[in-house]
py3Dmol code that shows the C-alpha trace and the ligand (Angstrom):
import py3Dmol

protein = """\
ATOM      1  CA  MET A   1      -4.335 -13.163 -42.395  1.00  0.00           C
ATOM      2  CA  ARG A   2      -1.421 -12.146 -44.540  1.00  0.00           C
ATOM      3  CA  GLU A   3      -3.457  -9.354 -46.136  1.00  0.00           C
ATOM      4  CA  MET A   4      -3.709  -7.469 -42.729  1.00  0.00           C
ATOM      5  CA  ILE A   5       0.079  -6.926 -42.887  1.00  0.00           C
ATOM      6  CA  GLU A   6       1.668  -3.881 -44.465  1.00  0.00           C
ATOM      7  CA  GLN A   7       5.220  -5.216 -44.269  1.00  0.00           C
ATOM      8  CA  VAL A   8       7.069  -8.317 -42.967  1.00  0.00           C
ATOM      9  CA  LEU A   9       9.904  -6.823 -40.679  1.00  0.00           C
ATOM     10  CA  LEU A  10      11.529 -10.177 -39.723  1.00  0.00           C
ATOM     11  CA  ASP A  11      10.815 -13.386 -41.477  1.00  0.00           C
ATOM     12  CA  GLU A  12      10.994 -16.874 -39.873  1.00  0.00           C
ATOM     13  CA  LYS A  13      14.538 -17.451 -41.073  1.00  0.00           C
ATOM     14  CA  GLN A  14      15.959 -14.326 -39.552  1.00  0.00           C
ATOM     15  CA  ILE A  15      14.221 -14.828 -36.376  1.00  0.00           C
ATOM     16  CA  ALA A  16      15.449 -18.347 -36.068  1.00  0.00           C
ATOM     17  CA  GLU A  17      19.250 -17.525 -36.810  1.00  0.00           C
ATOM     18  CA  ARG A  18      19.174 -14.648 -34.263  1.00  0.00           C
ATOM     19  CA  ILE A  19      17.526 -16.853 -31.375  1.00  0.00           C
ATOM     20  CA  SER A  20      20.088 -19.521 -32.113  1.00  0.00           C
ATOM     21  CA  ASP A  21      22.939 -16.787 -31.506  1.00  0.00           C
ATOM     22  CA  ILE A  22      21.099 -15.496 -28.429  1.00  0.00           C
ATOM     23  CA  GLY A  23      20.847 -19.028 -27.042  1.00  0.00           C
ATOM     24  CA  LYS A  24      24.493 -19.682 -27.646  1.00  0.00           C
ATOM     25  CA  LYS A  25      25.471 -16.476 -25.808  1.00  0.00           C
ATOM     26  CA  ILE A  26      23.154 -17.363 -22.900  1.00  0.00           C
ATOM     27  CA  SER A  27      24.704 -20.763 -22.682  1.00  0.00           C
ATOM     28  CA  GLN A  28      28.083 -19.405 -22.470  1.00  0.00           C
ATOM     29  CA  ASP A  29      27.075 -16.618 -19.794  1.00  0.00           C
ATOM     30  CA  TYR A  30      25.387 -18.850 -17.669  1.00  0.00           C
ATOM     31  CA  GLN A  31      27.742 -21.847 -17.904  1.00  0.00           C
ATOM     32  CA  GLY A  32      27.674 -23.718 -14.392  1.00  0.00           C
ATOM     33  CA  LYS A  33      24.914 -21.490 -13.048  1.00  0.00           C
ATOM     34  CA  ASP A  34      21.397 -22.549 -12.170  1.00  0.00           C
ATOM     35  CA  LEU A  35      19.413 -20.455 -14.638  1.00  0.00           C
ATOM     36  CA  LEU A  36      15.770 -19.535 -14.123  1.00  0.00           C
ATOM     37  CA  LEU A  37      13.910 -18.069 -17.256  1.00  0.00           C
ATOM     38  CA  ILE A  38      10.712 -16.146 -16.540  1.00  0.00           C
ATOM     39  CA  GLY A  39       8.538 -15.547 -19.601  1.00  0.00           C
ATOM     40  CA  VAL A  40       6.110 -12.646 -19.672  1.00  0.00           C
ATOM     41  CA  LEU A  41       2.737 -13.758 -20.782  1.00  0.00           C
ATOM     42  CA  LYS A  42       1.285 -13.877 -23.322  1.00  0.00           C
ATOM     43  CA  GLY A  43       3.489 -12.185 -25.992  1.00  0.00           C
ATOM     44  CA  ALA A  44       6.692 -13.935 -25.183  1.00  0.00           C
ATOM     45  CA  PHE A  45       5.269 -17.599 -25.351  1.00  0.00           C
ATOM     46  CA  ILE A  46       6.558 -18.339 -28.829  1.00  0.00           C
ATOM     47  CA  PHE A  47       9.944 -16.695 -28.365  1.00  0.00           C
ATOM     48  CA  LEU A  48      10.450 -18.396 -25.084  1.00  0.00           C
ATOM     49  CA  ALA A  49       9.486 -21.659 -26.568  1.00  0.00           C
ATOM     50  CA  ASP A  50      12.199 -21.327 -29.334  1.00  0.00           C
ATOM     51  CA  LEU A  51      14.795 -19.652 -27.045  1.00  0.00           C
ATOM     52  CA  VAL A  52      14.737 -22.537 -24.470  1.00  0.00           C
ATOM     53  CA  ARG A  53      15.531 -24.959 -27.180  1.00  0.00           C
ATOM     54  CA  ALA A  54      18.430 -22.891 -28.253  1.00  0.00           C
ATOM     55  CA  ILE A  55      19.973 -22.813 -24.741  1.00  0.00           C
ATOM     56  CA  ASP A  56      22.231 -25.910 -23.980  1.00  0.00           C
ATOM     57  CA  LEU A  57      21.887 -25.831 -20.107  1.00  0.00           C
ATOM     58  CA  PRO A  58      19.670 -27.128 -17.462  1.00  0.00           C
ATOM     59  CA  ILE A  59      16.998 -24.520 -17.010  1.00  0.00           C
ATOM     60  CA  ALA A  60      13.992 -23.956 -14.828  1.00  0.00           C
ATOM     61  CA  LEU A  61      11.042 -22.100 -16.232  1.00  0.00           C
ATOM     62  CA  ASP A  62       8.279 -19.793 -14.705  1.00  0.00           C
ATOM     63  CA  PHE A  63       5.901 -17.332 -16.086  1.00  0.00           C
ATOM     64  CA  VAL A  64       4.391 -14.017 -15.042  1.00  0.00           C
ATOM     65  CA  ALA A  65       1.305 -12.320 -16.713  1.00  0.00           C
ATOM     66  CA  VAL A  66       0.835  -8.436 -16.647  1.00  0.00           C
ATOM     67  CA  SER A  67      -2.270  -6.521 -17.816  1.00  0.00           C
ATOM     68  CA  SER A  68      -1.897  -5.678 -21.513  1.00  0.00           C
ATOM     69  CA  TYR A  69      -2.805  -2.642 -23.619  1.00  0.00           C
ATOM     70  CA  GLY A  70      -6.240  -3.965 -24.106  1.00  0.00           C
ATOM     71  CA  PHE A  71      -7.538  -2.775 -27.593  1.00  0.00           C
ATOM     72  CA  SER A  72      -4.990   0.155 -27.951  1.00  0.00           C
ATOM     73  CA  THR A  73      -1.654   0.213 -29.272  1.00  0.00           C
ATOM     74  CA  GLU A  74      -0.410   2.657 -26.632  1.00  0.00           C
ATOM     75  CA  THR A  75       0.594   1.823 -23.121  1.00  0.00           C
ATOM     76  CA  THR A  76      -1.462   3.347 -20.282  1.00  0.00           C
ATOM     77  CA  GLY A  77       1.805   3.259 -18.221  1.00  0.00           C
ATOM     78  CA  VAL A  78       0.052   1.366 -15.552  1.00  0.00           C
ATOM     79  CA  VAL A  79       1.313  -2.263 -15.055  1.00  0.00           C
ATOM     80  CA  ARG A  80      -0.467  -4.808 -13.072  1.00  0.00           C
ATOM     81  CA  ILE A  81       0.697  -8.359 -12.313  1.00  0.00           C
ATOM     82  CA  ILE A  82      -2.040 -10.733 -13.201  1.00  0.00           C
ATOM     83  CA  LYS A  83      -0.086 -13.943 -12.401  1.00  0.00           C
ATOM     84  CA  ASP A  84       3.019 -13.854 -10.351  1.00  0.00           C
ATOM     85  CA  VAL A  85       5.893 -16.289 -10.243  1.00  0.00           C
ATOM     86  CA  ASP A  86       5.096 -19.608  -8.669  1.00  0.00           C
ATOM     87  CA  TYR A  87       8.150 -19.777  -6.477  1.00  0.00           C
ATOM     88  CA  PRO A  88      10.252 -16.971  -4.870  1.00  0.00           C
ATOM     89  CA  VAL A  89      13.260 -16.134  -7.015  1.00  0.00           C
ATOM     90  CA  THR A  90      15.517 -15.580  -4.035  1.00  0.00           C
ATOM     91  CA  GLY A  91      19.199 -16.775  -4.762  1.00  0.00           C
ATOM     92  CA  LYS A  92      18.388 -17.616  -8.288  1.00  0.00           C
ATOM     93  CA  HIS A  93      20.043 -16.473 -11.656  1.00  0.00           C
ATOM     94  CA  VAL A  94      16.904 -14.981 -13.157  1.00  0.00           C
ATOM     95  CA  LEU A  95      16.375 -14.161 -16.910  1.00  0.00           C
ATOM     96  CA  LEU A  96      13.152 -12.206 -17.797  1.00  0.00           C
ATOM     97  CA  VAL A  97      12.111 -12.936 -21.169  1.00  0.00           C
ATOM     98  CA  GLU A  98       9.840 -10.380 -22.940  1.00  0.00           C
ATOM     99  CA  ASP A  99       8.544 -10.097 -26.460  1.00  0.00           C
ATOM    100  CA  ILE A 100       8.968  -6.398 -26.965  1.00  0.00           C
ATOM    101  CA  VAL A 101      10.580  -3.386 -25.056  1.00  0.00           C
ATOM    102  CA  ASP A 102       8.621  -0.231 -25.908  1.00  0.00           C
ATOM    103  CA  SER A 103       8.221   2.399 -23.223  1.00  0.00           C
ATOM    104  CA  GLY A 104      10.263   0.012 -20.872  1.00  0.00           C
ATOM    105  CA  LEU A 105       7.583   0.531 -18.178  1.00  0.00           C
ATOM    106  CA  THR A 106       6.449  -3.092 -17.959  1.00  0.00           C
ATOM    107  CA  LEU A 107       9.941  -4.523 -17.533  1.00  0.00           C
ATOM    108  CA  ARG A 108      11.220  -1.850 -15.334  1.00  0.00           C
ATOM    109  CA  TYR A 109       8.251  -2.627 -13.149  1.00  0.00           C
ATOM    110  CA  LEU A 110       8.783  -6.356 -13.208  1.00  0.00           C
ATOM    111  CA  ALA A 111      12.443  -6.138 -12.535  1.00  0.00           C
ATOM    112  CA  GLN A 112      11.850  -3.923  -9.499  1.00  0.00           C
ATOM    113  CA  VAL A 113       9.372  -6.304  -8.224  1.00  0.00           C
ATOM    114  CA  LEU A 114      11.651  -9.304  -8.683  1.00  0.00           C
ATOM    115  CA  ALA A 115      14.673  -7.735  -7.389  1.00  0.00           C
ATOM    116  CA  GLU A 116      12.813  -7.156  -4.031  1.00  0.00           C
ATOM    117  CA  GLN A 117      13.005 -10.961  -3.708  1.00  0.00           C
ATOM    118  CA  LYS A 118      16.822 -10.668  -3.839  1.00  0.00           C
ATOM    119  CA  PRO A 119      17.756 -13.008  -6.816  1.00  0.00           C
ATOM    120  CA  ALA A 120      21.414 -13.831  -7.275  1.00  0.00           C
ATOM    121  CA  SER A 121      21.423 -12.014 -10.593  1.00  0.00           C
ATOM    122  CA  LEU A 122      18.560 -10.521 -12.925  1.00  0.00           C
ATOM    123  CA  ARG A 123      18.981  -9.879 -16.491  1.00  0.00           C
ATOM    124  CA  ILE A 124      16.496  -9.004 -19.189  1.00  0.00           C
ATOM    125  CA  CYS A 125      16.086 -10.608 -22.644  1.00  0.00           C
ATOM    126  CA  ALA A 126      13.667  -9.209 -25.333  1.00  0.00           C
ATOM    127  CA  LEU A 127      13.199 -10.402 -28.832  1.00  0.00           C
ATOM    128  CA  LEU A 128      12.437  -6.826 -30.059  1.00  0.00           C
ATOM    129  CA  ASP A 129      13.345  -3.384 -28.962  1.00  0.00           C
ATOM    130  CA  LYS A 130      11.918  -0.101 -30.029  1.00  0.00           C
ATOM    131  CA  PRO A 131      14.560   2.250 -28.455  1.00  0.00           C
ATOM    132  CA  GLU A 132      12.874   5.418 -29.873  1.00  0.00           C
ATOM    133  CA  ARG A 133       9.866   4.773 -27.612  1.00  0.00           C
ATOM    134  CA  ARG A 134      11.686   4.455 -24.224  1.00  0.00           C
ATOM    135  CA  LYS A 135      10.262   6.552 -21.487  1.00  0.00           C
ATOM    136  CA  VAL A 136      12.276   4.984 -18.541  1.00  0.00           C
ATOM    137  CA  SER A 137      15.978   3.803 -18.624  1.00  0.00           C
ATOM    138  CA  LEU A 138      16.278   0.157 -18.791  1.00  0.00           C
ATOM    139  CA  ASP A 139      19.232  -2.200 -19.335  1.00  0.00           C
ATOM    140  CA  VAL A 140      18.252  -4.695 -21.922  1.00  0.00           C
ATOM    141  CA  ASP A 141      20.985  -7.451 -21.741  1.00  0.00           C
ATOM    142  CA  TYR A 142      19.972  -9.719 -24.726  1.00  0.00           C
ATOM    143  CA  VAL A 143      18.129  -8.085 -27.591  1.00  0.00           C
ATOM    144  CA  GLY A 144      17.052  -9.824 -30.787  1.00  0.00           C
ATOM    145  CA  PHE A 145      16.427  -6.921 -32.966  1.00  0.00           C
ATOM    146  CA  SER A 146      15.972  -3.102 -32.668  1.00  0.00           C
ATOM    147  CA  ILE A 147      13.062  -2.136 -34.853  1.00  0.00           C
ATOM    148  CA  PRO A 148      11.548   1.281 -35.882  1.00  0.00           C
ATOM    149  CA  ASN A 149       8.620   2.785 -34.179  1.00  0.00           C
ATOM    150  CA  GLU A 150       5.902   0.670 -35.735  1.00  0.00           C
ATOM    151  CA  PHE A 151       3.028  -1.366 -34.128  1.00  0.00           C
ATOM    152  CA  VAL A 152       4.028  -4.937 -34.933  1.00  0.00           C
ATOM    153  CA  VAL A 153       2.185  -8.213 -34.606  1.00  0.00           C
ATOM    154  CA  GLY A 154       2.997 -11.964 -35.204  1.00  0.00           C
ATOM    155  CA  TYR A 155       5.522 -14.524 -33.672  1.00  0.00           C
ATOM    156  CA  GLY A 156       3.489 -14.146 -30.195  1.00  0.00           C
ATOM    157  CA  LEU A 157       2.580 -10.503 -30.462  1.00  0.00           C
ATOM    158  CA  ASP A 158      -1.013  -9.528 -30.879  1.00  0.00           C
ATOM    159  CA  TYR A 159      -3.339  -6.679 -31.799  1.00  0.00           C
ATOM    160  CA  ASN A 160      -6.698  -7.168 -30.067  1.00  0.00           C
ATOM    161  CA  GLY A 161      -6.005 -10.747 -29.230  1.00  0.00           C
ATOM    162  CA  GLN A 162      -5.283 -11.556 -32.761  1.00  0.00           C
ATOM    163  CA  TYR A 163      -2.350 -12.363 -35.065  1.00  0.00           C
ATOM    164  CA  ARG A 164      -0.122 -14.111 -32.435  1.00  0.00           C
ATOM    165  CA  ASN A 165       0.234 -17.240 -34.634  1.00  0.00           C
ATOM    166  CA  LEU A 166       1.739 -15.573 -37.565  1.00  0.00           C
ATOM    167  CA  PRO A 167       5.225 -17.081 -37.875  1.00  0.00           C
ATOM    168  CA  PHE A 168       6.873 -13.721 -38.796  1.00  0.00           C
ATOM    169  CA  VAL A 169       6.977 -10.224 -37.221  1.00  0.00           C
ATOM    170  CA  GLY A 170       5.090  -7.733 -39.400  1.00  0.00           C
ATOM    171  CA  ALA A 171       3.584  -4.216 -39.203  1.00  0.00           C
ATOM    172  CA  LEU A 172      -0.094  -4.224 -39.155  1.00  0.00           C
ATOM    173  CA  LYS A 173      -1.977  -2.003 -41.715  1.00  0.00           C
ATOM    174  CA  HIS A 174      -2.807   1.243 -40.293  1.00  0.00           C
ATOM    175  CA  SER A 175      -6.420   0.939 -41.409  1.00  0.00           C
ATOM    176  CA  ILE A 176      -6.815  -1.980 -39.175  1.00  0.00           C
ATOM    177  CA  TYR A 177      -6.188  -0.281 -35.803  1.00  0.00           C
ATOM    178  CA  SER A 178      -7.395   3.123 -36.827  1.00  0.00           C
ATOM    179  CA  LYS A 179     -10.846   1.549 -37.429  1.00  0.00           C
ATOM    180  CA  SER A 180     -10.957  -0.067 -33.779  1.00  0.00           C
ATOM    181  CA  GLU A 181      -9.512   3.115 -31.995  1.00  0.00           C
ATOM    182  CA  ALA A 182     -11.786   5.640 -33.822  1.00  0.00           C
TER     183      ALA A 182
END
"""
ligand_1 = """\
24
5GP
P 6.304 -1.256 -22.424
O 5.837 -1.418 -21.069
O 7.697 -1.350 -22.720
O 5.689 -0.025 -23.098
O 5.486 -2.364 -23.437
C 5.776 -3.606 -23.425
C 4.481 -4.277 -23.855
O 3.656 -3.546 -24.756
C 4.870 -5.543 -24.685
O 5.022 -6.674 -23.813
C 3.697 -5.735 -25.529
O 2.735 -6.503 -24.923
C 3.253 -4.367 -25.711
N 3.692 -3.683 -26.946
C 4.621 -2.629 -27.232
N 4.792 -2.472 -28.498
C 4.079 -3.471 -29.162
C 4.047 -3.670 -30.554
O 4.503 -3.016 -31.409
N 3.140 -4.634 -30.880
C 2.401 -5.431 -29.906
N 1.697 -6.311 -30.448
N 2.622 -5.158 -28.697
C 3.358 -4.289 -28.200
"""
view = py3Dmol.view(width=600, height=400)
view.addModel(protein, "pdb")
view.setStyle({"model": 0}, {"cartoon": {"style": "trace"}})
view.addModel(ligand_1, "xyz")
view.setStyle({"model": 1}, {"stick": {}})
view.zoomTo()
view.show()
C-alpha cells in the first residue's frame, strides 16, 4: 500500500506524541467533570481509540456516523446523520471527536444538532485541520495538526473505503484519485 502514497505527512511517532499532549490537556480541562466523547465514524475510529487512552479521567463514549464523500475527494456540502447518539446529551460535557476538518460543514452541522439537546458544554477535537479549505466558521478547541490543502489518507482516513489501516497520515498519489474521478 505504501506505493500509493506520494508523501508521509505525519509519522506514527509524531501522531503518538501529539495525542499524548492533547490527552493531557483534555484531562486538565475536564478535571472533576463527567466527560462524554462522541466519535464521528468512521474516520475518527483510530484517533479516538488512541485519544481515550491518553485521557486520565473517567469518560463515557458514544458514536455518530455521517454520510461520507462517497468516491469523491470533495464534499457535497450535504451532511446526513446515518447513526445518531445512543442517549441524549442533555446536561453532559460533550467533546466531539473528528478525524479532519475541511470545509467545516460536517462539524458545524453536528454541533448544531447536539446543541439543540442542551449539553452542559460542547467542544470539538480534530486530529487534522485544513484551515485553507474552511467554508463556514467553526471553533475547533483541540487540533492535532494543521495540514496543507492535500487529500490525505491513513490513520483512520480513507479514500474509496481503503487505506484506513495505514499507521501514518499520507498524501495519496494524484494518479490514484484522478483515475476514479475521471
Ligand atoms: P468537512 O465537512 O469539514 O468538509 O469534511 C469533513 C469530512 O470530510 C471528514 O470527516 C472526512 O471524512 C472528509 N475529508 C475531508 N478532507 C479529507 C482528506 O483529506 N482525506 C480524507 N480521507 N477525508 C477527508
